[in-house]
VOGU-3710 file (C-alpha; in Angstrom, 3 decimals, decimal comma):
1> matyfwlkke> 0,000/0,000/0,000  1,346/3,420/-0,975  2,409/5,734/1,843  0,326/8,863/2,376  2,232/11,811/0,892  2,450/13,921/4,054  3,928/10,967/5,968  6,889/10,851/3,608  10,184/12,490/4,507  10,347/14,618/1,352
11> alstsmadld> 6,957/16,215/2,058  8,395/18,348/4,881  11,190/20,151/3,059  10,977/22,983/5,608  8,884/23,907/8,636  7,901/26,824/10,856  10,821/25,939/13,115  13,164/27,127/10,356  11,729/30,654/10,761  12,681/30,895/14,441
21> glseeqahsf> 15,340/33,546/14,943  14,959/34,855/11,382  15,589/38,601/11,142  13,594/41,112/9,112  16,447/41,463/6,605  16,698/37,695/6,147  12,942/37,406/5,604  13,105/40,229/3,054  15,984/38,548/1,217  14,160/35,184/1,233
31> laqmrwqskd> 10,990/36,680/-0,279  12,986/38,680/-2,842  14,757/35,550/-4,004  11,415/33,745/-4,302  9,966/36,586/-6,391  12,859/37,160/-8,804  14,724/33,813/-8,541  18,001/35,687/-8,057  20,105/36,885/-5,161  20,880/40,356/-6,553
41> qrvcpdcavq> 19,045/40,797/-9,880  15,699/42,618/-9,563  13,049/43,544/-12,126  11,698/47,095/-11,986  7,862/46,972/-12,100  7,722/50,290/-13,996  10,209/49,798/-16,851  10,521/45,965/-16,591  14,341/46,110/-16,767  16,219/43,433/-14,852
51> dkhyfrrtrm> 19,413/44,710/-13,274  21,313/45,032/-10,022  19,442/48,155/-8,977  20,491/50,486/-6,155  19,287/49,123/-2,836  18,232/51,512/-0,067  18,877/49,413/2,986  17,236/51,758/5,500  13,922/51,673/3,578  14,292/48,178/2,099
61> qwsckhcfkt> 13,575/49,523/-1,367  15,339/49,661/-4,703  15,963/52,629/-6,961  15,877/51,701/-10,643  19,074/52,480/-12,591  17,111/53,177/-15,772  13,820/54,944/-14,944  14,916/56,123/-11,454  11,621/54,977/-9,925  11,610/53,542/-6,421
71> fsltsgtafh> 10,044/50,146/-5,869  9,802/47,612/-3,073  9,435/43,857/-2,763  5,628/44,040/-2,903  5,174/46,853/-5,462  2,465/46,002/-7,986  1,397/42,833/-6,147  -1,579/41,853/-4,019  0,410/43,033/-0,961  1,073/46,479/-2,426
81> ghkvsyltll> 1,010/49,139/0,279  1,178/46,697/3,200  2,101/47,934/6,668  3,160/44,689/8,350  6,734/43,460/8,453  8,186/41,096/5,865  8,801/38,501/8,551  5,091/38,627/9,412  4,182/38,188/5,735  6,520/35,210/5,432
91> kalflfamnq> 5,044/33,555/8,525  1,533/34,207/7,197  2,392/32,431/3,928  3,681/29,394/5,818  0,691/29,263/8,170  -1,742/29,588/5,263  -0,075/26,753/3,345  0,537/24,313/6,169  -3,084/24,154/7,409  -4,661/21,752/4,937
101> kgisalalrr> -8,264/22,734/5,667  -7,586/26,436/6,063  -6,909/28,703/9,015  -9,231/31,261/10,573  -8,318/34,912/10,916  -8,549/34,629/14,715  -6,052/31,761/14,733  -3,725/33,684/12,402  -3,988/36,685/14,712  -2,835/34,599/17,670
111> hlgvqyrtay> 0,115/33,194/15,712  1,299/36,522/14,300  0,369/38,863/17,142  -1,460/41,332/14,906  -4,949/42,824/15,031  -7,895/40,753/13,861  -8,663/43,129/10,984  -5,077/42,839/9,778  -5,224/39,044/9,765  -8,685/39,045/8,144
121> vlmhklreal> -7,677/41,333/5,263  -4,392/39,470/4,793  -6,207/36,144/4,457  -8,663/37,540/1,934  -5,871/39,076/-0,132  -4,330/35,609/-0,368  -7,688/34,097/-1,406  -8,220/36,795/-4,005  -4,727/36,196/-5,404  -5,509/32,489/-5,761
131> mvtteitpls> -8,793/33,343/-7,476  -7,540/35,859/-10,054  -4,468/33,786/-10,998  -6,447/30,633/-11,807  -5,457/29,092/-15,136  -8,051/30,110/-17,734  -7,645/27,319/-20,280  -10,667/24,957/-20,407  -10,461/21,567/-18,734  -10,142/18,526/-20,971
141> ghveidgghf> -9,863/14,739/-20,912  -11,366/13,071/-17,838  -13,512/15,670/-16,001  -15,655/15,033/-12,920  -18,488/17,469/-12,097  -20,696/17,764/-9,044  -22,659/20,365/-7,095  -22,848/21,041/-3,373  -25,320/23,138/-1,379  -23,826/25,709/0,988
151> sgrkrkprkv> -25,038/28,465/3,280  -28,700/29,415/3,681  -29,222/27,173/6,686  -32,479/27,512/8,625  -31,963/28,043/12,317  -33,966/26,098/14,840  -36,627/28,331/16,443  -36,553/29,117/20,140  -39,912/27,473/20,673  -41,951/25,179/18,454
161> pekekpklpk> -45,678/26,106/18,387  -48,044/23,521/19,823  -49,684/22,709/16,507  -46,293/22,142/14,818  -44,720/19,907/17,441  -43,533/16,581/15,979  -45,778/13,628/16,729  -42,990/11,423/18,070  -42,359/9,832/21,443  -40,731/12,323/23,773
171> kyqhrdkvgp> -37,505/10,318/24,073  -36,975/10,658/20,284  -37,877/14,329/19,882  -34,313/15,501/20,562  -33,285/13,836/17,295  -35,447/16,178/15,253  -32,600/18,314/13,929  -32,984/21,193/11,507  -31,027/20,366/8,362  -29,907/22,542/5,429
181> aenpfhknrr> -32,513/24,830/3,960  -34,694/23,106/1,395  -36,141/26,383/0,145  -34,315/27,112/-3,147  -35,097/30,813/-2,805  -33,344/31,350/0,519  -31,359/34,564/0,157  -28,025/33,019/1,178  -28,357/29,543/-0,286  -25,948/28,832/-3,159
191> iiivfrecdt> -24,703/25,797/-5,058  -20,981/25,414/-5,688  -20,305/23,548/-8,940  -16,880/21,898/-9,023  -15,057/20,804/-12,202  -12,043/18,532/-11,690  -9,694/17,381/-14,442  -8,056/14,038/-13,647  -4,744/12,696/-14,890  -5,320/9,387/-16,671
201> rpldqggrpg> -1,657/8,702/-17,488  0,024/5,715/-15,813  2,297/6,519/-12,887  5,359/5,161/-14,695  4,731/7,696/-17,495  4,662/10,743/-15,236  0,985/10,580/-14,301  -0,330/11,870/-10,986  -3,065/10,043/-9,084  -6,307/11,947/-8,727
211> airtvtaicn> -7,225/15,396/-10,001  -4,680/17,882/-11,280  -6,838/20,969/-11,939  -9,914/22,283/-10,162  -12,322/25,065/-11,131  -15,478/26,158/-9,318  -18,480/28,362/-10,030  -21,437/29,589/-7,985  -25,093/29,325/-9,038  -28,562/29,317/-7,515
221> aedgqvvpli> -29,716/26,020/-9,025  -28,138/23,310/-11,151  -31,126/23,010/-13,496  -30,649/25,373/-16,416  -27,336/26,812/-15,177  -24,934/23,877/-15,056  -24,856/23,118/-18,811  -23,769/26,668/-19,828  -21,041/26,467/-17,176  -19,829/23,140/-18,601
231> eryvkkgski> -19,694/24,627/-22,106  -17,640/27,493/-20,699  -15,209/25,522/-18,547  -14,816/22,154/-20,330  -13,433/21,539/-23,811  -15,726/19,796/-26,301  -14,990/16,103/-26,709  -14,027/15,615/-23,052  -15,306/12,646/-21,061  -17,528/13,906/-18,231
241> ytdelpayrk> -18,521/11,960/-15,133  -21,532/13,146/-13,114  -24,285/11,833/-10,868  -27,813/10,980/-11,977  -29,113/14,583/-11,955  -31,427/15,080/-14,996  -29,779/18,438/-15,792  -26,739/16,582/-17,198  -28,656/14,484/-19,746  -28,171/17,120/-22,434
251> lqyigfshdt> -24,366/16,730/-22,463  -24,250/13,765/-24,850  -26,063/15,834/-27,486  -23,767/18,893/-27,413  -20,370/17,298/-28,018  -19,411/15,611/-24,743  -18,945/11,977/-23,731  -21,027/11,475/-20,603  -21,124/8,709/-17,985  -23,174/8,729/-14,785
261> vnhsqefstd> -23,268/6,970/-11,441  -26,498/6,587/-9,464  -25,567/7,592/-5,924  -28,836/6,261/-4,533  -27,569/2,765/-5,385  -23,764/2,882/-5,412  -20,707/5,111/-5,083  -19,006/3,606/-8,134  -20,303/1,474/-10,976  -18,860/-1,920/-11,898
271> agvnqnqaes> -17,191/-0,204/-14,861  -15,421/2,242/-12,525  -17,571/5,333/-13,149  -17,484/7,550/-10,061  -17,157/11,109/-8,789  -14,633/10,444/-6,067  -12,433/13,435/-6,891  -15,374/15,839/-6,839  -16,584/14,312/-3,579  -13,065/14,658/-2,155
281> yfsrlrrafi> -13,160/18,375/-2,899  -16,487/18,842/-1,122  -15,233/16,802/1,832  -12,394/19,281/2,384  -14,624/22,309/1,799  -17,313/21,116/4,218  -14,762/20,351/6,924  -13,401/23,882/6,513  -16,924/25,318/6,504  -17,931/23,453/9,681
291> gifhritpry> -14,723/23,505/11,693  -12,758/26,581/10,553  -14,883/29,329/9,026  -18,356/28,440/10,418  -20,073/30,892/8,064  -19,521/31,774/4,404  -21,662/34,476/2,811  -22,426/34,521/-0,934  -20,359/37,706/-1,368  -17,104/35,858/-0,652
301> mldyscemnw> -18,119/32,255/-1,302  -16,116/32,074/-4,536  -12,991/33,251/-2,710  -13,241/30,427/-0,186  -13,952/27,844/-2,888  -10,889/28,991/-4,868  -8,772/28,565/-1,744  -9,882/24,929/-1,590  -9,191/24,589/-5,333  -5,579/25,496/-4,671
311> redmrrtdll> -5,295/23,232/-1,629  -6,658/20,258/-3,571  -4,391/20,860/-6,578  -1,282/21,332/-4,378  -1,996/18,438/-2,010  1,038/16,441/-3,215  3,492/19,341/-3,207  5,922/19,794/-0,310  5,492/22,741/2,070  8,226/24,905/0,557
321> gqvtdlfarv> 6,796/24,299/-2,904  3,363/25,358/-1,690  4,721/28,555/-0,146  6,692/29,334/-3,305  3,657/28,810/-5,517  1,463/30,860/-3,173  3,854/33,818/-3,200  4,218/33,560/-6,979  0,443/33,966/-7,273  0,559/36,951/-4,906
331> vkaphstdwr> 3,164/38,542/-7,191  1,061/37,910/-10,318  -2,126/39,284/-8,764  -2,734/43,026/-9,171  -3,228/45,453/-6,315  -6,562/44,507/-4,783  -9,471/46,894/-5,191  -11,891/44,998/-2,940  -9,485/44,844/0,003  -7,917/48,264/-0,320
341> nyvrgnkrqg> -8,963/50,528/2,590  -11,273/47,804/3,864  -11,198/49,159/7,426  -12,415/52,511/6,070  -15,558/51,035/4,602  -14,451/49,913/1,138  -16,063/46,524/0,482  -16,907/44,399/-2,538  -20,216/45,336/-4,083  -22,310/42,336/-5,027
351> elrtipgl> -20,997/38,790/-5,335  -18,801/36,924/-7,791  -20,263/33,830/-9,482  -17,406/32,809/-11,786  -13,637/33,190/-11,704  -12,560/36,445/-13,419  -11,192/35,733/-16,901  -12,850/32,353/-17,307
//
């Protein structure tokens, strides 16, 4: 039986213990090397010239030799204009990556010793960076699709009226729990549709077990909305695996190969048709929803789902590789507009349903 990846020695290439005693200058140098893959060569974000620019040590900034503009390590990135130290940013990247089901802003605050608002905005800047840097090419090959209901949960009333009390023996009435909202028009109820591309190559030919790319979208109902999303996210001719939902029956007539599994009877057919990778994604997301975040509103639901996309796709990458990839996405992401001056009242207007650019 194969060993679980995170039990292997090579999975822990570094740890938080390696950051103990690290100075601010060392953290700055470590992040700069991760951004530009060089010890002394830097790329000016204004003129895009790579050179050994003048370094102002007291301000930890560079002065470009060509356009004479001043830039810092985080200029033009999602962390543009930050006020926390570079050592704090580096620790935040490690803490974000090493918690496989996510980390709450309160927990991050206790680890870093910063204010709650600082930790909250920092976490959302990381989620937004993961969202806007998602690869925009359509999925192809073996693709598994499924939908999960989130938010919009009815709360149990303080007192049940006499006429509505359940007609059960008293010793069983405590089992009458209030489940997820069945009303499809609940204002906060949404369905997260997950698309997962799986690697079908053998392991001896460089294949990776499980899914290799994950994309999500938000909708109110699968009927009538899931097929246009599939046409947008999945390349024609791909082999799609879904459950028995009638909304997917149209796929075989619009250029897709479609196989289903009836979950009311089995988890996988005798021919091997299943949705295990899609179910694995929802397992991680629900554990984060229940145990870490507790509440996800529709306004930021896509941000949280994209965080789990990244965690699922990077699940077999060592910790240093995860941190490097995370910071690379922060560098690629533009200066956030939704999380700029958040404490002064600037908030996202409306909600995002699909990943920008897709």
